[in-house]
C-alpha positions in Angstrom: 0.0 0.0 0.0 2.9 2.4 0.8 4.6 1.6 -2.5 1.4 2.5 -4.3 1.0 5.8 -2.5 4.7 6.7 -3.3 4.2 5.8 -6.9 1.1 8.0 -7.1 2.9 10.9 -5.4 5.7 10.5 -8.0 3.2 10.6 -10.8 1.8 13.9 -9.5 5.3 15.4 -9.1 6.4 14.2 -12.6 3.2 15.6 -14.1 4.0 19.0 -12.5 7.5 18.8 -13.8 6.3 17.9 -17.2 4.2 21.2 -17.2 7.4 23.1 -16.5 9.3 21.4 -19.3 7.9 23.5 -22.1 9.7 26.6 -20.6 13.0 24.7 -20.8 12.5 22.9 -24.0 12.8 19.5 -22.4 10.2 16.8 -23.3 9.7 14.1 -20.7 8.8 10.6 -21.8 6.0 8.6 -20.2 7.1 7.2 -16.9 6.6 3.4 -16.3 3.6 2.8 -14.1 4.6 -0.7 -13.0 7.6 -1.0 -10.8 9.8 -4.0 -11.7 11.3 -5.0 -8.4 13.7 -7.9 -8.9 15.3 -8.0 -5.4 14.9 -6.4 -2.0 17.3 -3.5 -1.6 19.3 -5.3 1.2 20.0 -8.2 -1.2 21.6 -5.8 -3.8 24.0 -4.3 -1.3 27.5 -5.9 -1.5 26.7 -7.9 -4.6 28.8 -8.0 -7.7 28.3 -4.4 -8.8 29.6 -2.5 -11.7 29.1 0.9 -13.4 27.2 0.6 -16.6 26.7 3.4 -19.2 23.1 4.6 -18.7 22.1 3.7 -22.3 23.4 0.1 -21.7 21.7 -0.4 -18.3 18.2 -1.4 -19.5 17.3 -4.8 -18.1 19.9 -4.7 -15.3 19.0 -4.5 -11.6 19.9 -1.1 -10.2 22.4 -1.2 -7.4 21.8 2.4 -6.2 19.0 4.8 -5.5 18.6 7.5 -8.1 16.8 10.5 -6.7 16.0 13.7 -8.6 15.7 16.7 -6.3 13.3 18.3 -6.2 11.0 16.5 -5.5 13.3 14.1 -3.7 11.3 11.0 -4.6 13.4 8.1 -6.0 13.2 7.6 -9.7 14.8 4.1 -9.4 15.7 2.2 -6.2 18.1 -0.5 -5.4 16.8 -3.8 -6.6 14.5 -2.3 -9.3 14.9 -3.4 -12.9 16.0 -0.5 -15.1 13.6 0.2 -17.9 14.0 2.1 -21.1 11.6 4.8 -19.7 13.9 5.3 -16.7 16.9 5.9 -19.1 14.8 8.4 -21.1 13.8 10.2 -17.9 17.4 10.4 -16.7 18.4 11.9 -20.1 15.7 14.5 -19.8 16.6 15.3 -16.2 20.2 15.8 -17.2 19.1 18.6 -19.6 17.5 20.5 -16.7 20.9 21.5 -15.1 20.3 24.0 -12.4 16.6 23.1 -11.9 17.0 19.5 -10.9 19.8 17.8 -9.1 20.4 14.1 -9.4 21.5 12.1 -6.4 23.5 9.4 -8.1 27.0 7.9 -7.5 28.5 9.6 -10.5 28.4 13.4 -10.7 27.8 13.6 -14.5 25.2 10.8 -14.4 26.7 9.0 -17.4 26.9 5.7 -15.6 24.7 3.9 -13.1 25.6 1.2 -10.7 24.1 -2.2 -11.5 24.3 -5.8 -10.4 26.6 -7.4 -13.0 24.2 -10.2 -13.9 21.3 -9.1 -16.1 17.8 -10.3 -14.9 
């Protein structure tokens, strides 16, 4: 129930962000409505992890939380399967330098930490 409420809050925040995008010329893709959780977060920690170029991370299990701020709600969490829509959102967020900060292990957000074995 809590996951559903968080997903609904994220949808509202993203809808508001999407309204602002026209001012900045950034188009946001549709966000995935179904979360593909492959493993609990605690199972991902300490696993065989590597940095993967964001474009090549689709289908892998994310090994870090990726949080755009504002709103401060995770876009992807540890243990979640990275989808094409996540990658497209990350690319759009990167274009909003100064408006949105990404909390991610790599400052330039070119790579994401993933569990080495694809799901």
